[in-house]
N, C-alpha and C positions, 0 to 999 in steps of 0.2 A: 504496500498499500504504501502511495506518495504521501512524503511528510510535508503537513502546510502550516503556518503560523499564522493564527488570527488576532487582530485587534481591532477594539470598536471605541468611538465615541457616542456620547448619548447626549442628545439636548442641547446641541452646538446651535447656537444664537446666529444662524444664517441661513438661507433659500437652500433647498436641495439643488435647486437649476444654478444658482449660483457655486456650487461647490462643485457642481460635475463637470462645469467650465474646464477648472484644473484638473480633476481627475482623467477624463479624456489624454491629458496630455501627457502621464506618466503609466496610465494603463500596459501592461508587457514589456515596461523596460525594466532594467538592471535597478535596482534600490540606489547604486552612487549614480548612477545618470536620473533618477526620478530626483533625487533629493537636489541636486544641482537644477535642476527644473524648476523645482518650489522654490529655492532660495532666492532664483533671478526672475521669478514670476510676480507682476506688483498687483497683488488681490488679496481681500481680506483671508480668502480660504486655505491661503498658504501659509499661515500661520497655524491654525489646528491642523491641516494635513501634513504639517512637516512632523509636529509633534505624533502624529498618529503611526506615521511611516517610522520613525525613530522607535515606538514603541512595541509595534510589529518585530521589527529587527533586535530587540531586547528577548521580545517572545522568543523567536527564533533560534536564538543562540543559546540562551538561559535554559529556554523549558522542553526545546525538542532537538539537541545537539547539532543545528544545523549550521554549515559555513557560510559567514556572513558573506563575504566574496563571490558565491554562486548563487545568491537569491537575489529573484526577480518579482517584479508585481503580478502576480497571477489576476486576480481579483481587485477592484476596487470600485465600490460603489455608496452613495447617499442615497436614503431612505428618508421621506419625510416623516418628522416626528410631531408633537402637540403643537398646535397654533395658538399663539395669545390674540385674544381679540380684545383690540380696544376700539374705543370711538373718537373720532373728532368732530367738535363741534360744528355745525352749519349753520348758515343763515335761517331766520324764520323758525329756530327752534326745533330744527331739524338735525340729526346726525351721523356721519358717514364712518362706516365700520372701516378699522385697519388693520390687516391679518399680519402678525407678528410672526414667521413662519420659524420652525426649527427642524432640523436635520439628525439622523443617524447615522454616522458614517463606519463604513465596516473597509478592513484593508487585509488582504489574504495573499500571504507570500510563500513562493514556493521555491525549491531549489533546483537550478539546471543540472543538467546531468552534467560528471568531472570531464567525461571525452569532449562533449560540446564547447566548453569553457578554453578545454588547453585547445582544439581544433583550430580555435577562432581566430587567437591572437598569431599564431607563425603564418596562417593563411592571409593575413592582413599584410605582416611584414615581407611575405612571398609577394604579394601583388605589387608592395612599394618597391620593392628591390629588380620587379620585373618591368615594370613601369618606365622604372628610371634607365635601366639597360635598354629597353626594345620602345624608343616612341614611334609616334607614326611616320614621322619622315625617315628614320634606319630605318623600318620595313618597307617601306617604299625602295629605297635605295639599293637595299637587298634583293628585292625582287626584280630591278632590273639589270642589277650584275647578275643574278643567276638567268635572267631570260639571253644576256650579251654570252656569258658563256656557252650557253645551251646552244647558240646558234652559230659560234665560234668551232664549237667539238662536230656539230652537225656539217660544216660546210669544210671542215676538215676531211673529215669521213666521205663527203662526195667527191672531195678532190683525189684523195688514194684511191676510191676506188675507180673513179674516171679514168688515172694515172696506169692503176693496174690493166683496164680493160684496154690501154693504148697500149703498151707493153705486150700482152697476149696477141692483138694485133699485128704488131710488127713482125 
């Protein structure tokens, strides 16, 4: 069975729709990358979300013996909580309803497979190395030189065949 660490927050004084805007950005990302996104996003939801992610990481490491470097955000969602109903006085004795929404947030962390983490890093380094070695201009130049050498060898073969045929005739 796959291990997962869960952390929740309840009765947070922000609407679930505003919370979900930031949650969309971090869903499926590694914990390090998610925390960077949260720290550099200028929204009220980020204050609450950063605490929640850090709490989930602590739960994963302490309670489930998971490796902090391999954690990623498998699921993150905000459910609506209770609504505080307030009244705004309006003209002629009327009143307008103000709904102060709250939300319950949940983060579920899972651990990536060890081979996937190990394989991802060398592939990126190899791609960088090959990108530096073989640029498109060098590839095109290599193709043209290969064509030239192929045509030279083909013409030499035909010349030698023609000379051999002339010698046989003589």
